[in-house]
C-alpha positions in Angstrom: 90.5 90.7 86.6 93.3 89.7 89.1 95.5 92.8 89.0 94.5 95.5 91.5 92.9 98.7 90.0 94.5 100.8 92.6 98.1 101.5 93.7 99.4 99.3 96.5 99.5 102.3 98.9 95.6 102.3 98.6 95.5 98.9 100.0 98.1 99.6 102.7 96.0 102.6 103.7 92.8 100.4 104.0 94.6 97.9 106.1 96.1 100.6 108.3 92.7 102.1 109.0 90.9 98.9 109.7 93.7 97.9 112.1 93.3 101.2 113.9 89.5 100.4 114.2 90.1 96.9 115.3 92.4 98.0 118.1 89.8 100.6 119.2 87.2 97.9 119.3 89.6 95.3 121.0 90.0 92.7 118.3 93.1 90.7 117.8 92.3 89.8 114.1 89.7 90.1 111.5 88.7 87.3 109.2 87.5 88.3 105.8 85.3 85.8 103.7 82.8 87.8 101.6 83.9 88.7 98.0 83.3 92.4 98.3 85.4 92.7 101.4 88.0 90.3 100.2 88.3 92.4 97.0 88.4 95.7 99.1 91.3 94.6 101.3 93.3 92.6 98.7 92.4 93.9 95.3 91.6 90.5 94.2 88.4 89.6 92.2 87.3 86.7 90.3 84.3 85.2 88.6 85.3 82.0 90.6 83.3 83.5 93.5 80.3 81.9 91.7 81.6 78.6 92.9 80.6 77.9 96.6 82.8 74.8 96.8 85.8 76.5 98.3 85.9 79.2 101.0 88.5 81.9 100.9 89.9 83.7 104.0 91.8 86.8 104.4 93.1 87.3 108.0 94.0 90.8 109.1 95.8 90.8 112.4 95.6 93.8 114.8 99.2 94.6 113.7 101.4 93.4 110.9 100.7 92.0 107.4 97.6 90.2 106.0 97.5 86.5 105.7 95.6 84.8 102.9 94.4 81.4 103.9 93.1 79.9 100.6 92.6 76.9 98.3 95.7 76.0 96.4 94.1 76.9 93.1 94.3 80.6 94.2 97.8 80.9 95.3 99.1 82.1 91.8 96.5 84.8 91.5 96.6 86.0 95.0 100.4 86.2 94.9 100.1 88.3 91.6 98.1 91.0 93.5 101.2 92.0 95.5 98.9 93.3 98.2 98.9 90.2 100.7 101.6 89.7 103.3 101.8 85.9 103.2 99.8 82.9 101.8 98.7 79.6 103.3 96.9 77.0 101.3 95.1 73.7 101.5 94.1 71.1 98.8 90.5 72.0 98.1 87.8 71.0 97.7 88.1 69.0 100.8 84.7 68.8 102.4 85.9 67.1 105.5 88.3 69.9 106.4 87.6 72.9 104.1 90.4 75.1 105.5 89.0 74.8 109.1 92.2 73.4 110.7 94.5 75.7 108.7 92.5 78.9 109.6 92.0 77.9 113.2 95.8 77.3 113.6 96.6 80.6 111.7 94.4 82.5 114.3 95.8 80.6 117.2 99.4 81.6 116.1 98.6 85.3 116.3 99.2 87.5 119.3 95.8 87.4 121.3 95.8 90.5 123.6 92.1 90.8 123.8 91.1 87.1 123.1 88.6 88.4 120.5 88.5 87.7 116.7 86.2 89.5 114.4 84.0 87.7 111.7 81.4 89.3 109.2 78.5 88.6 111.5 76.6 92.0 111.6 74.9 94.6 109.5 74.7 94.0 105.8 77.4 91.4 106.0 77.6 87.7 104.9 79.9 84.9 106.1 81.1 83.0 103.1 81.7 79.7 104.8 79.5 77.0 105.9 78.0 77.8 109.3 79.0 74.2 110.7 82.6 75.1 109.7 82.4 78.6 111.4 81.1 76.8 114.6 84.0 74.4 114.4 86.4 77.4 114.2 84.9 78.9 117.3 85.3 75.6 119.1 88.9 75.3 118.0 89.6 78.8 119.2 88.9 77.8 122.8 88.8 80.8 125.1 89.2 83.3 122.2 85.8 84.6 121.3 84.5 84.9 117.8 82.6 88.3 117.7 81.1 90.6 115.1 83.8 92.6 113.2 81.6 94.2 110.6 81.7 97.6 112.5 85.4 97.7 111.8 84.9 97.0 108.1 82.3 99.6 107.7 84.4 102.2 109.6 86.7 101.9 106.7 84.6 101.1 103.6 82.0 103.9 104.3 84.4 106.7 103.4 85.7 106.3 99.9 89.1 107.5 98.5 89.1 109.8 95.4 90.0 106.9 93.3 87.0 104.8 94.5 84.7 107.9 93.8 86.1 108.3 90.4 85.2 104.5 89.7 81.6 105.1 90.8 81.5 108.4 88.8 82.6 106.7 85.7 79.9 104.0 86.0 77.2 106.4 86.7 78.2 108.6 83.6 78.1 105.5 81.3 74.7 104.6 82.6 73.5 108.3 82.4 74.2 108.4 78.7 72.5 105.1 78.1 69.4 106.5 80.0 69.3 109.5 77.8 69.6 107.3 74.8 66.7 104.9 75.9 63.8 106.8 74.1 65.6 106.2 70.8 65.2 102.5 71.0 62.1 102.1 73.2 58.5 102.5 71.7 54.9 101.9 72.6 54.2 98.2 72.1 57.7 97.0 73.1 57.9 95.0 76.2 59.9 95.8 79.3 62.2 92.9 78.5 62.8 94.2 75.0 63.7 97.7 76.3 66.0 96.4 79.1 67.7 94.0 76.7 68.6 97.0 74.5 69.6 99.1 77.4 72.1 96.4 78.8 73.7 96.1 75.4 74.1 99.9 75.2 75.5 100.2 78.7 78.2 97.5 78.0 78.9 99.0 74.7 79.7 102.5 76.3 82.1 100.8 78.5 80.7 99.3 81.8 82.3 96.1 82.9 79.0 94.4 84.0 75.4 95.1 84.7 74.6 92.9 87.7 71.4 94.7 88.5 68.5 95.8 86.3 64.9 96.1 87.6 62.1 97.4 85.6 58.4 98.1 86.2 55.6 99.8 84.3 51.9 100.5 84.7 49.3 103.2 84.0 50.4 106.3 85.7 52.9 104.5 88.0 54.0 101.0 89.3 53.5 99.1 92.4 57.1 97.9 93.0 60.6 98.6 91.9 62.5 95.3 92.3 61.3 93.0 89.5 63.1 91.7 86.6 61.9 93.1 83.2 58.8 91.3 82.2 57.0 90.5 79.0 54.5 93.3 79.6 53.9 95.6 76.6 54.1 99.4 77.2 50.9 101.2 76.6 49.9 104.8 76.3 49.7 106.5 79.7 52.2 104.1 81.3 55.0 105.3 83.6 58.2 103.0 83.0 60.9 102.8 85.6 64.3 101.2 85.0 66.7 101.0 87.8 70.3 100.1 87.0 73.4 98.9 89.0 76.3 98.7 86.6 79.9 98.4 87.7 83.4 99.7 86.7 86.1 97.6 88.3 83.5 96.2 90.7 82.2 99.8 91.9 78.6 100.3 91.5 76.4 103.1 90.3 72.8 102.6 91.3 70.0 105.0 90.0 66.9 104.9 88.0 64.9 106.9 85.4 61.2 107.3 84.8 59.7 107.6 81.3 56.2 108.7 80.3 54.8 106.4 77.7 52.9 108.7 75.4 50.7 111.1 77.5 50.6 110.4 81.2 47.9 111.6 83.7 48.1 114.9 85.4 48.3 113.1 88.8 51.3 111.1 87.7 53.0 114.2 86.4 52.3 115.9 89.8 53.7 113.0 91.8 56.8 113.1 89.6 57.3 116.8 90.2 57.1 116.2 94.1 59.6 113.4 93.8 62.0 115.4 91.7 61.9 118.4 94.1 62.4 116.0 97.1 65.5 114.6 95.3 66.7 118.2 94.8 66.2 119.0 98.5 68.0 115.8 99.5 71.0 116.6 97.3 71.3 120.0 98.7 71.1 118.9 102.3 73.7 116.2 102.0 76.7 117.7 103.6 79.2 116.6 106.2 77.7 116.7 109.7 74.2 116.1 108.5 72.5 113.2 110.3 70.9 110.7 107.8 67.6 110.6 109.7 67.5 114.5 109.2 68.2 114.0 105.5 65.3 111.6 105.4 63.0 114.3 107.2 64.0 117.0 104.6 62.7 114.8 101.8 59.7 113.6 103.6 58.6 117.2 104.3 58.2 117.6 100.5 56.6 114.2 99.8 54.0 114.1 102.6 52.3 117.4 101.7 52.2 116.2 98.0 49.9 113.3 99.0 52.3 110.5 99.8 50.3 107.5 101.0 53.2 105.2 101.6 56.6 104.0 100.2 57.2 100.3 100.2 60.9 100.8 99.5 61.2 101.4 103.3 64.0 104.2 103.0 64.9 107.1 100.8 68.4 106.2 99.9 71.5 104.3 101.0 75.2 103.9 100.7 76.9 102.9 97.6 80.4 101.3 96.6 81.5 97.8 96.0 78.0 96.7 96.7 74.8 97.9 95.2 73.7 98.8 98.7 75.8 99.7 101.7 75.2 101.5 105.0 73.7 103.9 105.9 70.0 103.5 105.3 68.3 106.8 104.7 65.3 106.4 107.1 64.0 107.9 110.4 66.0 105.4 112.5 69.6 105.7 111.2 71.5 108.0 113.3 74.7 107.8 111.2 76.3 111.3 110.3 77.4 112.0 106.8 81.2 112.5 106.3 83.3 113.9 103.5 84.1 110.8 101.2 80.8 108.9 101.6 78.9 108.1 98.5 75.2 107.7 98.9 72.1 107.6 96.8 69.2 110.1 97.1 66.0 108.1 96.5 62.8 109.6 97.5 59.6 107.7 96.4 55.8 107.9 97.0 52.8 106.0 96.5 50.3 108.6 95.4 47.4 106.3 94.6 46.7 102.6 95.3 49.2 100.5 93.4 50.9 103.6 91.8 54.3 104.7 92.8 57.0 107.1 91.5 60.6 106.8 92.7 63.6 108.7 91.7 67.3 108.2 92.5 70.5 109.9 91.9 74.1 109.2 93.2 76.3 111.7 95.1 79.5 112.0 96.9 79.7 114.0 100.1 82.6 116.7 100.1 83.6 119.4 102.3 82.5 121.9 99.8 79.1 120.3 99.4 77.5 117.3 97.3 79.1 116.3 94.2 76.6 114.7 91.7 78.0 111.6 90.1 75.1 110.9 87.9 73.7 113.3 85.3 70.8 114.9 86.9 67.3 113.8 85.4 65.3 116.4 83.7 62.6 118.0 85.9 60.0 116.8 83.4 59.7 113.1 82.8 61.4 111.8 79.6 59.0 110.4 77.0 58.6 107.3 75.0 56.4 107.6 72.0 
């Protein structure tokens, strides 16, 4: 969909905030190439991102309006957004010069007070242009340095507007209702693939725009991992089934899972689930402005470790959420980020309680001055059942 889902004032505010960050970090311009960032700052989204033949560039100067440096095919749709200051095009595909000279000249024409231009080179960032082309742009810039501009991007994207949070909330509520409905179409003997196919249809029928991510695993009393596609494995008595869904509304993700007891599960699995549920509850209550992410991690670990936690191959107990399935911060012992009002994060404690048997639970919350706001419908304390 090419028409922005927000008022132009929302995009103007985003540009203003990132320009403030750029000036603090002494950048003359920021070059945007990755689809989520391009969408965030311009409102433009398209399935055409699936084609790698043409790079797209959005130049944000330290002051003034943005400049889209794009293939000719994109000019009508970018102009229709009404959010971009000016547009420059080249006839693409043109592998010998895929926008390199046009982008280079655009950057050289800007005021260069600091002689530093930011690109998406750092944490959880992707440069959507050929590396050889990027190296040529670097060369063309001469004395002007190409540096990491990702901190400026995350300065802005980490704190969501009320409109963004409502998009995530809408997606989370759609999937919450589908998760509640799952026991009605799942059964012992069905395969993981059968269940997830029906779940995908249900989520889309309820109004989600897309389901880019659905992971599923099952096993007696637990599962060894949580990132696989649904398999042909049939559900059996005593299994625990996990389904983890990232569905979107206007590009904004929810990301959470639900665990299901297939028939009667073992007491050990039930105890592990209870510990993970309680850790989730503690994490939700502790997620307030001023809380350090590493402290939030420790609060949940203080419940998981005494409950018999052997390990957790997920590597963290939650993360940021928004236009991407995962965003900074990472809820682990090393992340010194501090929660702010407007952040959206997942609370995702998990534990391996026996060899090859994990239980992981996840909810989505927004951070507010008055406390955490649950965006998902909280999972019941006792695991949902499939008979």
